[in-house]
Structure formats: structure tokens, C-alpha cells
matplotlib code that plots the C-alpha trace (Angstrom):
import matplotlib.pyplot as plt

x = [7.6, 5.6, 7.5, 5.8, 2.2, -0.2, -3.1, -5.0, -8.5, -10.4, -11.3, -15.0, -14.3, -12.7, -15.5, -18.2, -16.3, -16.1, -19.4, -17.6, -17.7, -14.9, -14.1, -11.1, -8.6, -7.7, -4.3, -2.7, -3.2, 0.2, 1.4, 4.6, 3.7, 6.8, 7.4, 7.0, 4.2, 0.7, -1.8, -5.5, -6.8, -10.3, -11.1, -14.4, -15.7, -17.6, -20.8, -19.4, -19.3, -16.3, -14.3, -11.6, -8.7, -5.1, -2.2, 1.6, 3.0, 5.6, 4.2, 5.4, 4.6, 3.2, 6.4, 8.8, 11.3, 11.6, 9.4, 12.2, 11.6, 8.5, 10.9, 11.8, 8.1, 6.4, 5.6, 4.5, 4.6, 1.4, 3.2, 4.5, 1.9, 0.6, 4.0, 6.1, 6.0, 5.4, 2.4, 0.6, -1.2, -2.2, -3.5, -6.0, -7.7, -6.0, -6.6, -7.1, -7.5, -5.2, -6.7, -4.3, -5.0, -1.9, 1.6, 5.0, 7.5, 10.9, 11.5, 15.1, 17.2, 17.9, 21.2, 21.8, 19.4, 20.0, 22.7, 23.2, 26.0, 27.9, 27.3, 24.8, 21.5, 19.1, 15.8, 12.6, 9.7, 6.4, 3.0, 0.6, -3.1, -6.5, -7.5, -11.0, -9.8, -11.3, -9.4, -7.2, -8.1, -4.8, -4.9, -2.6, -2.3, -2.4, -1.0, -1.1, 2.2, 3.1, 6.7, 7.6, 9.5, 6.4, 3.9, 1.0, -1.3, 0.8, -1.2, -0.9, 0.9, -1.5, 0.6, 0.2, 1.9, 1.1, 0.7, 2.3, 2.1, 3.6, 3.4, 0.8, 1.5, 0.9, 3.4, 6.0, 8.0, 8.4, 8.7, 8.3, 6.0, 2.8, 0.3, -2.6, -5.7, -8.8, -12.2, -15.2, -16.7, -13.8, -13.9, -16.2, -14.5, -11.1, -11.9, -14.4, -12.2, -14.5, -13.4, -10.9, -11.0, -7.4, -7.5, -10.3, -8.2, -5.1, -7.0, -7.8, -4.0, -3.7, -2.5, -5.0, -6.4, -4.2, -6.5, -7.2, -4.0, -2.5, 0.7, 3.0, 6.6, 7.0, 10.0, 12.8, 11.4, 9.5, 12.7, 13.0, 10.6, 10.4, 8.7, 4.8, 3.0, 0.7, 3.4, 4.7, 2.0, 2.2, 3.5, 7.1, 8.0, 8.0, 6.3, 3.0]
y = [-5.4, -3.4, -0.8, -0.2, -0.3, 0.6, 3.2, 4.3, 4.4, 7.7, 9.0, 8.7, 4.8, 4.1, 6.1, 4.0, 0.6, 1.5, 3.2, 6.4, 10.1, 12.3, 15.9, 17.4, 17.4, 14.0, 12.6, 11.5, 7.7, 6.1, 2.8, 3.0, 4.5, 4.9, 6.0, 9.8, 9.8, 10.9, 8.1, 7.5, 6.3, 5.4, 6.7, 6.6, 8.7, 7.3, 7.3, 4.9, 7.3, 6.5, 9.2, 9.0, 11.4, 11.8, 10.9, 11.1, 7.6, 7.2, 7.7, 11.0, 10.5, 13.6, 13.7, 13.8, 16.5, 16.2, 14.9, 12.8, 10.3, 8.8, 7.5, 4.7, 4.3, 3.1, -0.3, -1.6, -5.1, -6.7, -8.8, -5.6, -3.1, -2.6, -2.5, -0.2, 3.4, 4.9, 2.7, 1.6, 4.8, 5.0, 1.4, 2.4, 5.2, 5.9, 3.2, 3.4, 1.3, 2.1, 1.1, -0.5, -1.9, -4.2, -4.2, -5.1, -7.4, -8.7, -12.4, -13.4, -14.5, -18.3, -20.2, -20.2, -17.3, -13.7, -11.9, -8.2, -6.0, -7.2, -10.9, -11.7, -13.5, -10.7, -10.3, -10.6, -7.9, -9.4, -7.5, -9.0, -8.3, -9.7, -12.6, -11.3, -8.0, -5.9, -3.3, -4.6, -3.1, -2.9, -2.1, 0.7, 3.5, 7.4, 10.3, 13.9, 16.0, 19.7, 20.9, 22.0, 24.9, 26.2, 28.7, 27.5, 28.0, 25.9, 22.9, 19.6, 16.5, 13.6, 10.3, 6.7, 3.3, 0.0, -3.0, -6.1, -9.8, -13.0, -14.3, -16.8, -19.8, -17.8, -15.0, -17.2, -18.2, -14.3, -12.9, -13.9, -10.6, -9.4, -6.4, -7.2, -7.3, -6.9, -8.7, -6.5, -7.7, -6.4, -2.8, -1.4, -3.0, -2.0, 1.9, 2.4, 4.7, 3.9, 0.0, -0.5, -4.2, -4.8, -8.6, -8.6, -5.9, -7.9, -10.9, -9.0, -8.6, -12.1, -13.3, -13.3, -16.8, -18.5, -17.9, -14.2, -13.2, -13.8, -12.4, -12.2, -11.1, -7.5, -6.0, -4.2, -0.6, -0.8, -0.5, 3.2, 5.1, 7.8, 5.4, 5.5, 4.5, 1.5, -0.4, -1.4, -3.9, -5.6, -9.3, -9.5, -11.4, -15.1, -14.7, -16.6]
z = [1.9, -0.6, -2.3, -5.7, -6.7, -9.4, -8.8, -12.0, -10.9, -10.6, -7.1, -8.2, -9.2, -5.7, -3.9, -5.9, -5.2, -1.4, -0.9, 0.0, -1.0, -2.5, -2.7, -3.9, -6.9, -8.6, -8.6, -12.0, -12.9, -11.7, -13.1, -10.8, -7.5, -5.4, -1.7, -1.2, -4.0, -3.1, -3.2, -2.4, 1.2, 2.3, 5.9, 8.0, 10.8, 13.8, 12.0, 9.4, 6.5, 4.2, 2.5, -0.3, 0.5, -0.7, 1.6, 1.1, 1.1, 3.8, 7.4, 9.3, 12.7, 14.7, 16.7, 13.8, 13.5, 9.6, 6.8, 5.5, 8.3, 6.3, 3.7, 6.2, 7.3, 4.0, 5.5, 8.9, 10.1, 11.3, 13.9, 15.8, 14.8, 18.2, 19.9, 17.6, 19.1, 15.6, 14.9, 18.0, 19.0, 15.1, 15.1, 17.8, 15.9, 12.7, 10.3, 6.6, 3.3, 0.5, -2.9, -5.6, -8.9, -7.9, -6.6, -7.8, -6.3, -7.4, -7.6, -6.8, -9.7, -10.4, -11.4, -15.1, -15.7, -16.6, -15.0, -13.6, -14.7, -11.6, -12.7, -10.0, -11.0, -12.2, -10.2, -12.2, -11.6, -11.0, -11.1, -8.7, -8.7, -7.8, -10.0, -10.4, -11.5, -8.5, -6.7, -3.8, -0.3, 1.3, 5.2, 6.4, 8.9, 8.6, 10.5, 10.6, 10.9, 10.6, 10.5, 14.0, 12.2, 10.2, 11.5, 13.5, 10.6, 8.1, 6.5, 8.1, 6.0, 5.9, 5.3, 5.2, 5.6, 4.2, 6.6, 5.6, 6.7, 6.0, 2.3, 1.4, -0.8, -4.0, -3.1, -1.3, -4.3, -5.0, -1.5, 2.2, 2.7, 1.3, 1.8, 3.9, 1.8, 3.5, 2.3, 1.8, 5.1, 6.9, 5.7, 8.3, 11.4, 10.1, 9.3, 12.4, 14.5, 17.5, 17.3, 20.0, 19.9, 19.4, 19.3, 16.6, 14.7, 14.7, 13.5, 10.1, 9.5, 8.0, 4.4, 1.8, 0.6, -2.0, -4.7, -4.5, -6.4, -9.6, -11.1, -14.2, -15.2, -16.4, -17.9, -16.0, -17.1, -13.8, -11.8, -13.0, -10.7, -13.5, -15.8, -15.0, -18.1, -18.7, -20.5, -17.2, -16.3, -19.6, -19.7, -20.4, -23.5, -22.8, -19.4, -20.4]

ax = plt.figure().add_subplot(projection="3d")
ax.plot(x, y, z, "-o")
ax.set_aspect("equal")
plt.show()
């Protein structure tokens, strides 16, 4: 799964990277994005124009009775994305890219290593990012929801979910899942709402090549969602 990530680029920098536009208020840089936080997403219209917008992380389907359902939908599995009721309709027309600096995953503890307060092997948080330093273009879905108890002129909530796939060889020692990272030549096809070729779209939802990502251990300060600073991505002592 993907449960925490880093987003520190300005919307202008994201727009420049994706060849998109941006209008609106910028989000604060966040070195520890958690579910229910607002994040940037890149969407496109039928004419291929890309735009950077803000989305609530944790997908709230249009039919949901309460917003809190989104907490259970921060990720969508690539293998079942066109079969699950909450995702299959969105897969047809509501696709987006979620830009990330990188993401965190927790590696299982080992025998003889550090222990938790309960005496169990402690997990090591890892910061995972592109080896070339570029942003990650992560595949996702988005939805629009309005509280059914709210007035008809109440604003819509735009929310999103991260699509995950099986881990590649780089990620496998840490976790058996990873976000779907789209190469630049797949962006237009993925974002095009007029693209209804389900088989071709599913073909884009594969693990990244093994040389795309690199990682290093970070401190357990990242475990606390209230910590948001740049020190979170610094290599932990002895991790080199």
C-alpha cells in the first residue's frame, strides 16, 4: 500500500513539469502527507489540456453517505480496479496523476535487530524516490462528492486514491506493493477522459522498472503524522 508520501514542489513547478496550468491557492510543502490531507493532482480535459488541482486524499465516491468513507479508500489495487464498484466507473473517465517527491514504506524488523516497547522487531521507515531526482507521476483516480445532507449549492469535495501494483525487485525487500509510477510517454493516454481502451489502460498499471527507484532508511519521527519537516527525509544514522 501507499500510506504516506512527500509533496514539496510548488504548483507552478508541478505544472511546468507536466506541461499543465494552475489556478488557485497553493498547498503548504508537506514532508509527511497522510490520508485526509489535501494533495495535488494533474487532470486533463478532452482537448488534452492538463491542469493542476487540489484533491482530498481518500476517495469519497459520489454515492457515499458520509465523507469518512474516504479513509478506507486511500489506495486502489490495479488488479481489481475495473471490477470494484467504487472504482470501475472512475477508471473509465476519472483518472489523474498524483505528483510526489517520494513516498515512505516500513520495512519489517529482523531477528536480532531493534525491538518495540512490546518486544517485537521494530519496523524501519524507508524513504523511496526516483533515482534521477525527478518527481514521481503516480496513477490515481478521482471523484466528486457532496454531502447529501447539505444544501444543493454546497461545494463539491474532490478526492483521490493512489493506485498500487505488485512490488518490483527494488521494492520487494521492503513491501509487496508499490504505487503505479507512470512514465512520461503514458501520461497523455492515462489522463485522456475520452480514452476508453480498458485493456490498454490496465496495461499501464504495472510495476516500475527496477532501476527507477532508490531508497534509504529514515528516522521513526516520520511515524508521527504531526511531524511535517524536511528532516524526515534525511538518512538515518548508520543507514549509508
